[in-house]
C-alpha angles and dihedrals in degrees: 000000000000125000094257093055090054094059115088110228097019112161142173122241124251092249091055092058093057127089124232095267092051092048092050090050090055092048089053092049098045140047129235119240134179121218120199122238116281093019127139110238097179129018124218113254094009117131114274109245105149146024122226130208112194111228098175137356132035136271135187124227111218144170136185121255124218091276094050096255121141115251117196107220100177148338120239126196143165112341096017123127121220131193096020096123095060091048091054092048093048124218090020120139119234112280093208144010123253121208133176114242122259094250102047144047119223131228112202141173110233120206130180112237094247092055093047092050089048090051091053089050093054097043114047092184088063089062089056091048091052091047091053092050093049092046092052092047092051091050091049092049092049091049092050093049091047100043113026091069092046111037099056134243096280095055094041091050092049091050092050094047091048092051092047091048092056097041100036110009129120115220114226129211092257092055096257121128124225122207121192107181122098138033120231089257091054092046090052091050091048095053094038095247139113127270090239092055092049091047091053092052092047089054089054091048091051094047090052091050094244094126147354122224137210134163103319086336130116122183112195111211099176115038092171093060091044090054090051092053091045090055102040108011091234134103 
């Protein structure tokens, strides 16, 4: 079994489902834009006037809870589409904000809603691609809601780190994998936990030699042990 198959909720981005002709059509219809690190690409509740396809870099999808705290709903990376739901619903404000991460700029393809809808009309396979993406996201959201409150911080943290390692990690010469994506606060928000609880588990991971940490950096030294924790919650 490969690493991707071992990660619950693993999905492929919208761009990856398309063939060469469909990708070229999107490139012809849109314009490329670069967003600096730590920049808001979409604002919650703002009118929906474009769709984004991430070509490089990573963003976080967030909303505010009833007490004004940031909740990280998802991470989106190369190949992912953003803002498609509001376009399909028409005249709907953004349901969440999207912001580039602190450590990376983002290259994206920007399309007006009318052009994106026209594209879907000309390429039926694109509708199927969009459906698959939305179905995977729904399954992921349901899994998070069902499990993050039940499985415990350790197991949730291991699952997130494993997913990030496969999607975003850099493999080092010694076989370890380095991930530079989220802060401890953002990890805590993503797995519905507290920063203190995440920090305690990271200390345990370090003491057991599973990983090394830096500023927004996590180097996983033992993927096998991390998979075990992700599956069972135990060491």
